[in-house]
N, C-alpha and C positions, 0 to 999 in steps of 0.2 A: 451550605446557599447562606449567605446574605445579600443586604442590600440597603441603602439608603431609603428613608425613605419620601415618594418623591412628595411636592409641595401641592395640595390641594386645590382644584384648581375654587374661584368664589363659584358664588354661590345664583349669582344671575344672568344665568345659560336660562336658555327659551325651554320652554316647554313643546312637548313635538305636536299640540298645535299653534305653534306662533308663538308669540313676544312673553315671556317674561311678566306674569300681573303684579307689578310689585307696589307699593305704596303712592301717594303723588310724594312729593318732597315738601320735607317740613320746612313751612314757613313761620319768620321770624314775625313775633305777637308787636302791633305798635309802638312808637315807643315815650316811656310814661305809663304802663299799663298800670296801674294801680292790684296787685292779687292781693291783698289781705282781707282778710273776712273777720267782721268783727266778730263773727255770732260763733266764728270756728275753734276751729284746736290749736291748742302753740304747736309753732313746726318742730320742731323738736322736739314734742309729746305723740305727731305721730312717726317719726322719724325712729324713735325708740321702739314704739311700739310695735311696728314694722319689722321690727330688730336686724337693725343699722347701726347695733350699740345700744350703748349707757345714755345718758337722757346728755348727760356734758359733754360726750363724744359728738354726741348729736349737733348740739350745739359750737364744738369749735369744728363740724363739715358746713353749719350755717356761715360762718365767721369769717372761713378758708376761701366762702366765692364757688365753691362743687356744688351747688342746693341750687336748680330749679323753680320755678313755680309758675304752670303754664308758660316755658317755655323761657320764664322773666330767671335773671340772677336777682339772690335776695343774698342779703346780709347779717338780713336785723334779728333779733332773736325775738323780740316778743309780737314778730308776723303772726296770724292766723288764717288757717287756711280749714273749707270743708275737705274734706277725706273723699266725701260719694260726687265730689262733683271737680275737685280740681284736679290735676299732673300734675306728682314732683318725681325729678329724676334726679337720681346724686353720680357726678363726673359722670353724666349721660347714655346712665340705667337708667330706667322707667323702675322705681319701687310701685311698689303691688300695695294698693293701700288697703280695698275689701275684703275685709276679714274672715267671709265667709267664701273662700274663693281658697281651695284646694289645691296643694303641685306637690304626689310623694315619684321617687324612683323608687321601680322592685325592680330584683334582681330575679326574671321567669325564672324558674325550674323548668326540666325538659319533661318535656309527657302534659305538661299543662299547656291549654289550649286560649288562644287569648281572644276572649268575651268573657260577659260581664256577668258570667251565665251560662247553666248547657244545660236544657231541657232533658240531656241522655243520666246528666249524671257526669258526665268528668272533670278532670278537675277543672278549675277555670282561675282568670287573674281576683272572681268574686274570691272567690275564697280565701286570699291571703288580704284583703281589705272589709272582711265580716265583723268588724267588731266598729268598722266608723260610718255616722249617721248620711255622712253628705252617700247620694248618689254622684257616682264617677265613672266616669268611661276612661279608656285605655286611647291614648295615641299611639297610631301606627299599629298592628296589627305583627306578631313573632312565628312561625309556622311553631309545631308541637314543639318537634322535636328540638327548635332552634329553642336556647337559652339566652340568659343578660338582660339589658338595662331596656325599658318598656315606661314609658313617663304616665302616669295614673291624674285626672285632674277633671273638677267638675268647672270650667274658667273654656268654656265653650270656644270665643271669639280667639287666643291663643290656639286652643288646641285646635281649628279649624286651619288657618293658618303651618302652622306645626306640617298639617297631613299633605295642605297645597303644593303641588309637585313645582310650581310656579317660584317658588320660595328658596326649594334648594338648599332643603336646611339638608345638611354631610349625616351621613348613619358610619359611621367603622363597625369594624369585625372582624375576628378573628376565627381563621378557618382550620383545622387540622385537616391536611389531602393525604391522599395518596399518593407518594410524589416515585421518583426525584421531578422536579418543579425547571422546566423547559425553562430555559435563562429566555426564551425570548417570551414568553406567557404577560412579563408586564406591561412590552409593548402592544401586544397581542390587545391584553384588558385594555387598557388606553385607548389605542384608535377604539374598539368599538369589536364587537363578538354578534353575529347575526344568529338570532333565538325563532322565536316557531310564533313569538308577537311581536317581532321588532329585531332594529340597532339595536346595543346597551354596549355602552362604554363607564368606565371606573374615573373617578378625578384619582385618583392615587391605588398601586400596590407595592407592598413590597414585600419579600421572602421575609420573617422573622429570627427561624428556625430551623433546620435540615441536620434531617441523620435518614437513613437507608430506610428506603419504606413511607417515606410518614415525611412531611414538612410542615409549620407553622406561617400560616400565609397571613397578612394582612387587607383586609379587602375600603378601602371608601368609597363610598358612593350616591349619591342623591336619587337613585330613581329606586321607586315605591313599589314595584312589580311583585305581584306571588313570585315566593324562592326563587326570587333574582338571584342572592348567591350561587347558592348552590346549583341551581343552571350555567350559570355563568362559566362555576371553577368546570360542572363537568364538558361541557363543551371547547372550555379548556384543554380538558386530557385528566385532571386529577379533581375525579372529587369529592368530593364533603362528606369525611366522620363524622367529625364533630364543629359545631358553631355556635360564636358565643358574643350576640352586640356589645358593645365595649362602649358603644357614647354614642349621644342624638347632642349636632349643633356641640352647643361648651357644653353639657353634661356629664360627664364621663359617670361608669361603673366604678370607679374603685374598686374598694377593697369591701364592696359589701357584700358581705350572703348571702348563698341562695336561700330565695323563700321571700327572705326583707325587706322592708323597704323604709322608707327614710325620707322627710319635708327638705327641698329645694330650696335652698339657702334666700335669703333674700336678694346676692350678687347673681347668683344661677337665674333665679324668676326673673332678673329684670337685663338680662345676659340671653337668655332664649327671649324675651318681650323684643332685644334692641335684634336678636338671628332674623328677626318676620316686621320688620318694621311698626311695633309698638308700641 
């Protein structure tokens, strides 16, 4: 039994406590705003250092009008900026200019707890980044038996927003469940299933594969309650046998091997920031 994926709902849904806590709308700078800082660094050098390509490629980005500084579109190749003070966007995505900030994607193995250290000596996320000098923390949690994508960073502003339910960042999971899957399970999950701590509705559900006695399903939701995917599927009559998170917002697990981490690209970082209004 297979089905087409449902289109995920937009992430501006209200939280259980009321309206979503969204950032204020972007305000255009006053006409004629001068963003040139004579003591700053050439913009193409700043972009190249942030991972947007070679310096020549970054010059082309500027010449094509794809770069804004503090909301002002710039085309001048001699422009200098202060990366510690000014905000730069390329194609509408913010460019992280702080070299001290780290953004990692980790494929968490089964049996690892989502903490940056454990007094009981159990395997934790810290074991996979022990060689890094930065003090990193994780964005969200996965229970010990759940595998897959988890983000590690020292960017407190971004992490706080990604974890805040008001921003409704979608998470995608692949679950191997006992089968067969009822034809109406997707409808019931989208309508909402009553759990002991309230009703939870998924944003999208589809059956990826089905065989006698088992099925592989994809669940997309913005809820962050403890064990929510496992509890939802169990309540629907299909207990989870294996669970993997494959996506957080625009960031995909892809072919990242279990126990390995990788730095996010400049585009991925910008996409995450856009997801939460930064």
